[in-house]
C-alpha positions in Angstrom: -21.3 11.8 -12.0 -18.1 13.1 -13.7 -16.2 15.5 -11.2 -16.0 19.0 -12.4 -12.4 20.4 -12.8 -11.7 23.1 -10.2 -9.7 26.1 -11.5 -7.8 28.9 -9.7 -8.7 28.1 -6.1 -7.5 29.8 -3.0 -4.0 28.5 -3.2 -4.1 26.1 -6.3 -4.3 26.7 -9.9 -5.9 24.6 -12.6 -2.3 23.2 -13.1 -2.7 21.6 -9.7 -5.7 19.3 -10.4 -6.0 16.3 -12.5 -2.8 15.7 -14.5 -0.6 18.4 -12.9 2.4 20.2 -14.5 5.9 19.0 -13.8 7.8 20.6 -10.8 11.5 20.7 -10.1 12.4 19.2 -6.8 13.4 21.7 -4.2 15.8 18.9 -2.8 17.6 18.7 -6.0 16.4 20.8 -9.1 17.9 18.2 -11.5 15.2 16.0 -10.4 11.3 16.6 -10.7 7.9 15.4 -10.3 4.4 15.4 -11.5 1.0 14.3 -9.8 -2.5 13.2 -10.4 -5.0 14.9 -8.1 -8.6 13.7 -8.3 -10.7 16.3 -10.1 -13.0 16.7 -7.2 -10.4 17.7 -4.7 -11.7 20.6 -2.7 -8.9 22.7 -1.2 -11.3 24.1 1.3 -12.6 20.4 2.2 -11.4 18.2 5.0 -10.9 14.8 3.3 -7.5 13.4 3.6 -6.1 11.4 0.5 -3.8 8.3 0.5 -0.7 8.7 -1.6 0.6 6.3 -4.2 3.9 6.7 -5.6 4.7 5.4 -9.2 8.5 5.1 -10.1 9.5 4.9 -13.9 11.8 2.5 -15.6 15.1 3.5 -17.6 12.9 5.3 -20.4 11.9 7.8 -17.7 8.2 7.8 -18.8 7.0 9.4 -15.7 4.1 11.2 -17.2 2.9 8.1 -18.7 3.2 6.2 -15.6 1.4 8.7 -13.7 -1.5 8.9 -16.4 -1.8 5.1 -16.2 -3.0 5.6 -12.6 -5.4 8.4 -13.2 -8.5 6.1 -13.2 -7.1 4.4 -10.1 -6.7 7.8 -8.4 -10.3 8.8 -9.2 -11.7 5.4 -8.2 -10.0 5.3 -4.8 -9.8 9.0 -4.0 -6.1 8.9 -3.8 -3.3 11.2 -5.1 -0.5 9.7 -7.3 3.1 11.2 -7.4 5.4 10.2 -10.2 9.1 11.3 -9.6 11.4 11.9 -12.5 15.2 10.7 -12.0 16.9 11.8 -15.2 19.7 10.0 -16.8 23.2 11.7 -16.8 23.2 12.5 -12.9 26.5 10.8 -12.2 27.9 11.0 -15.7 27.1 11.4 -19.3 26.4 7.5 -19.8 24.5 7.2 -16.5 21.1 5.6 -16.9 21.0 3.5 -13.6 22.2 5.4 -10.7 18.6 5.7 -9.1 18.2 1.8 -9.4 21.1 0.4 -7.3 21.0 3.4 -4.9 24.8 2.9 -4.3 26.4 5.0 -1.6 28.3 6.9 -4.3 24.9 8.2 -6.0 22.6 10.9 -5.0 20.1 10.0 -2.2 17.2 9.4 -4.4 15.2 7.8 -1.6 15.7 11.2 0.3 14.8 13.2 -2.6 11.6 11.1 -3.0 10.8 11.8 0.6 11.3 15.4 0.2 8.9 15.4 -2.9 6.3 14.0 -0.7 6.9 16.7 1.9 6.4 19.3 -0.9 3.1 18.0 -2.1 2.0 17.5 1.5 2.3 21.1 1.9 0.0 21.6 -1.1 -2.6 18.9 -0.6 -4.2 16.9 2.5 -2.3 13.7 2.5 -3.5 10.7 4.8 -0.9 10.1 7.3 2.9 9.7 6.7 2.8 6.2 5.0 2.2 5.6 1.1 2.0 2.9 -1.3 5.0 2.4 -3.8 5.0 0.8 -7.2 8.1 0.7 -9.6 8.5 -1.1 -12.8 11.8 -2.4 -14.2 14.4 0.3 -12.9 11.6 1.5 -10.7 11.3 -1.9 -9.3 15.0 -1.8 -8.4 14.2 1.5 -6.6 11.1 0.1 -4.8 12.6 -2.7 -3.1 15.7 -1.0 -2.1 13.6 1.9 -0.7 11.4 -0.7 1.2 14.7 -1.8 2.9 15.7 1.8 3.9 12.3 3.1 4.8 9.7 0.6 5.6 8.2 2.8 8.2 6.9 5.0 5.5 5.0 2.4 3.5 1.6 0.8 3.5 2.4 -1.3 0.5 5.2 -1.9 -2.1 4.5 -3.4 -5.6 7.9 -4.4 -7.1 7.6 -4.9 -10.8 10.3 -6.8 -12.9 13.6 -5.4 -11.5 16.6 -6.7 -13.7 18.9 -6.8 -10.7 17.9 -7.3 -7.1 19.2 -7.0 -3.5 18.5 -10.1 -1.6 17.6 -10.0 2.1 20.7 -12.0 2.6 22.8 -11.6 5.8 25.6 -13.6 4.3 26.6 -11.1 1.5 27.3 -7.5 1.4 25.4 -4.6 -0.3 24.2 -4.5 -2.9 23.9 -8.2 -3.5 22.8 -8.7 0.2 22.5 -6.7 3.3 25.2 -8.1 5.7 26.9 -4.6 5.8 23.5 -2.5 5.3 23.9 -0.6 8.5 27.6 0.2 8.0 26.6 1.4 4.3 23.5 3.3 5.3 23.8 4.2 8.8 20.7 2.4 9.8 19.9 -1.3 10.2 17.3 -3.4 8.3 14.1 -3.2 10.4 12.5 -6.5 9.8 9.6 -6.0 12.3 8.6 -3.0 10.4 9.1 -4.7 7.1 6.5 -7.4 8.1 3.9 -4.8 8.5 4.2 -3.8 4.8 2.0 -5.5 2.1 4.5 -6.8 -0.5 3.8 -7.6 -4.3 6.3 -9.0 -6.7 4.8 -8.9 -10.2 6.3 -9.8 -13.6 5.2 -11.0 -17.1 5.8 -14.7 -17.5 7.4 -13.9 -20.9 9.9 -11.5 -19.6 12.9 -13.5 -20.3 15.4 -11.1 -22.3 18.7 -10.6 -20.4 20.6 -8.3 -22.7 20.1 -5.3 -20.6 20.4 -6.8 -17.1 24.1 -7.6 -17.1 26.6 -5.8 -15.1 30.1 -5.8 -16.3 33.4 -5.2 -14.4 33.6 -1.7 -15.6 30.4 -0.9 -13.9 30.6 0.9 -10.7 28.1 -1.5 -9.0 30.0 -4.6 -10.2 30.4 -7.4 -7.8 31.9 -10.9 -8.5 28.5 -12.4 -7.1 26.3 -9.9 -9.0 24.3 -12.6 -10.7 23.7 -14.8 -7.6 20.0 -14.4 -7.7 19.5 -16.0 -11.1 20.0 -15.6 -14.9 17.0 -13.6 -15.8 14.2 -11.4 -14.3 11.7 -14.2 -13.3 14.5 -16.2 -11.5 15.8 -13.0 -9.8 12.4 -12.0 -8.7 11.6 -15.3 -7.4 14.9 -15.3 -5.4 14.0 -11.9 -3.9 10.5 -13.3 -2.8 12.1 -16.2 -1.4 14.7 -14.2 0.6 11.8 -11.9 2.0 9.5 -14.9 3.1 12.5 -16.6 4.7 12.3 -13.6 7.3 8.6 -13.8 7.7 7.6 -11.0 5.2 4.5 -12.1 3.4 4.8 -11.8 -0.5 2.0 -11.9 -3.0 3.5 -12.9 -6.4 1.8 -12.3 -9.8 3.3 -13.9 -13.0 1.2 -12.4 -15.9 0.8 -15.0 -18.8 1.7 -13.7 -22.2 3.2 -10.5 -21.2 7.0 -9.6 -21.6 8.8 -6.7 -20.3 5.9 -4.1 -20.5 4.6 -2.4 -17.7 1.0 -1.7 -19.1 0.7 -5.6 -19.2 1.1 -5.7 -15.4 -1.5 -2.9 -14.6 -4.3 -5.2 -13.9 -2.4 -7.2 -11.3 -0.7 -4.0 -9.9 -4.0 -2.1 -9.5 -5.8 -5.2 -8.1 -3.1 -5.5 -5.3 -2.8 -1.8 -4.4 -6.7 -1.5 -4.7 -7.0 -4.3 -2.0 -4.6 -2.5 0.2 -6.5 0.8 -0.2 -9.7 -1.0 0.9 -7.9 -2.0 4.1 -6.8 1.5 5.2 -8.7 2.8 8.1 -10.9 5.9 7.3 -8.5 8.9 7.4 -9.2 11.7 10.0 -11.2 14.7 8.6 -9.8 17.3 10.9 -8.1 19.9 8.7 -4.4 20.4 9.5 -3.6 23.6 11.6 
């Protein structure tokens, strides 16, 4: 049976169900987010909903990314959150500050966590952990967020990032993590990282390199910036190898016939995230005070 859209409830309006409107972030109003909420969500009910966060690439197609998971949200009774990190935040030519998560950039990781707090006050979320998927620039964000906040993740799907941070204790951030604690004020937590389900996913034909080069004029340039490889498949393989070296299990999917297109990765991503959803223990049904 197709769920009926609920309108103008006790606290929520019709803009808060299904494909929601776009909200400014209270953490930083330059940033925003939208969500997909299953149409059968009952604000007077008790069911708690797992959260899936979907992070856009350089084109900032946050609403399209959200919409691509609408069927997944309905099938798995989960809520999908899609943040929007606009270009031009650190300067007129900035399109990448959310990707490398350099200390000189805004704390996009904390902005996302605050967005989750915002929607957690609006909807009944299942616990503090969530699943995270990012494609291209979102794949940059996803694996670096994993390093910073593994305790917040059930699962992370890292889709086709152009430039990776290896779990390499011989090189400094962002190429490696030797000085991670000094840079971020917290150490790498390998024990907690091992509790997170990890997927690396890419199109087998994703071989273009023109937009994944860092020049010496870039604020993130490092002499060893291309240590991980010359293209996306090589760099993603290096990332996966660096994780498995420390006992972090990684599922790798290389999708035949797909170039740098997020829609081509969706079946593999949804299969991985759906598998993780099925492993989650039933959520408590006691309403929040």
